[in-house]
Residue, then its C-alpha position, 0 to 999 in steps of 0.5 A: m435579549r433578540r440581539s444576543v440569541r442572533i450573536v450566539a447563533l451566528v458564532i455557532l454557525i460560524i463554528s461549524l462552517l470552519a469544523g467542516a471546511g477542512c479537507q474533503k477528500a473526492k473519491n470518498k478514499t477516506a472510508a477506502t483507506t480507513a478499511q484497508t488501515t485503521a490509522k494513518k501509517v499504522t498498518t499492523t491490524a487487529a489480525t496482530t492480537k491473535a498470537t498463541t504464544e508470549e513470543a510471537k506477541a513480542n515478535e509482533t512489534f515488527g512494524l510491518s509497514n515500510y514507513a516504520h523502517l524510514p529514517a525520520a526525515q524521510q517520514g516526513v516527507y512521507d507523511r507530507l505526500y501522505d496528506a496531499l494524498d489524503c487531500m487530493d492535491s496536485s503538488v507538494s513542496e519541499s527541499v531542493a536537496e531532497f528532489e535531487l537525492q530523488v529521496v521524494d520519488r522512492v517515498f512515495f513509490y516504495s514506501l507510500l502507495a506500497d504501504h496503502p495500495l488504494f492510492f492506485d491513481a494517483r501518479g507523481v513526478s518530481n520537478l526542479y525549476e528556478d525564479t527567473g527574477n533571482g535564480q533561487r532553485f525551488a522544488r515541487f513533486d507534481i500529482k496527478y490522478i488519473y482516474h475521475d470520481g466514478e471511474y475510480q470507485a467502479r475499479k475500487e468496486k471491482m476489486q472489493a468483488a475480488f475480495e467478496e470471491i475470495r471470502q465466498s471460496l475459503p472453508k469455514g473456520a480457515n485459519e490464516v495460511q489459508i486465507a493468504k494461500a486463496v488469495y495467492d490461488y487467486l492471483i495466480k488464477n486470474c493475473n498474468y504478468d505484463h511482459d510488455y511493461s516497460g514504463n515509469s511506475l511513477q508517472e505512466a497515466g496509461t499503465t496500471a500494471s504496478y498497482a493493485d487495480g492492474a492485477l485485480v481490474d486489469h488482470k495485468a501486472v508486474c511485480s509491484g502491481y502482485s504485491r500491492a494487489f496481494k496487500l490489499m487483499m491482506d488489509w481487508f481481511e485484517l490480516p499483517c502485511m508489506c510490500v518489501s523492495n529490493s534494486d528490481h523487484e517487490w514481494n510480500i511479508v506477512f504474520l500468520e499464525g504467530n510467524y513471518y514468511h514470505i510470499d511472491v506471488t508474481w514468481a509463482d505466476t511466473d513459475a510452470n509449477p508454482g505450488t508453494r514454492y514461493f508461499c509463505v517461505t523462509d529468508a533460507e528459502i526466498y533469498k536463494d534466488h532474491d536479493k534482501p530487501k533495502i529496508e529491515v524486515p523481520e527474520c523469517c525462520v519458522t518452516l511452515k507446518e503444512d498442517l495448517l494448509 
C-alpha cells in the first residue's frame, strides 16, 4: 500500500515538473505582452466593443494588425518568429527560399515588431550557409537581445511612467479621440526626430531610433520609433491601433469613436506648426503626401468632428 502511494506521489511530481518545464520567458515579457495584447496575434482590443452604431460595429471587424493581412505562408513565418521571441530563442530555422526572398526580414521588422512594440530589445539577421560536407544549403534567422533583464525592465518602467503621465493629464471622462490626442501631443513634446540615424533597423544594437523605447526613453526616434511608441500607448489605453508602412515611411491607423483615422506623429513632429494636420485624418488628406501602405488597410473616410477634441 505504501509503495503504491509513493508511486502515485512520484507520478504527480513528474507531471508537475513537466508542466512547468515549458518555455520560461525571461524579462517577464509574457506579462508585458499581455498588457499590450490579449492574444498572440489579435491586436483588436476590448475598446472595439464601444461602437455605438451597427455600421461602426461592422467596420470593427477589420483586423487592426499586420498579421491579419499577411498571406498564409507569411503568417506561418510570423508565428515561428513570435514563438522564438516569446521564449527568447537565439535563432529560427526557415526555408532557403524565404530567406532569399527576404520574407523573414520583412515579417520580423515590419509586421511582428510593428504589432508587438514591447519586443523592443530584439534585433535579427538572416544567415544563409552551406554544409561543407555535402554542399546542402541551410537558412537561419539569428536573434539578439540587446538588454539584460534589469535594463529591459527599467526601460519598460520608464515607458509605463510616460503612460501614467499621459493618463493623469486627461480631463475627467476623456473620450477616445482626446486620449489619442494626448498621446500624440506627448510624443511631439517629448521626442525629437533623429536626423543622425542611418542604421539598419533590423540589426543595429547601438540605436533605439526605430523602436518604442527610442521615442519614450531616449527621446529620439525615426518614423517606426514614433509609430510603435504611439501604438504601445494606445494598446495600454485599450484603443485599437496598428502601424502601417509604405516603402519609406511608417505611421498609424486607429479606430476611435466608431471610425478609422490616420495618425502620423512623425510628420507632425517635423512640421513647424503640427496642430492636427496629421491627427485623425482621412484617406483623402493623408494620401496627398503619403504613398499607400503595402498591406490592405481600412477606409478612413469620415472627417473628425471638432467637438470630439
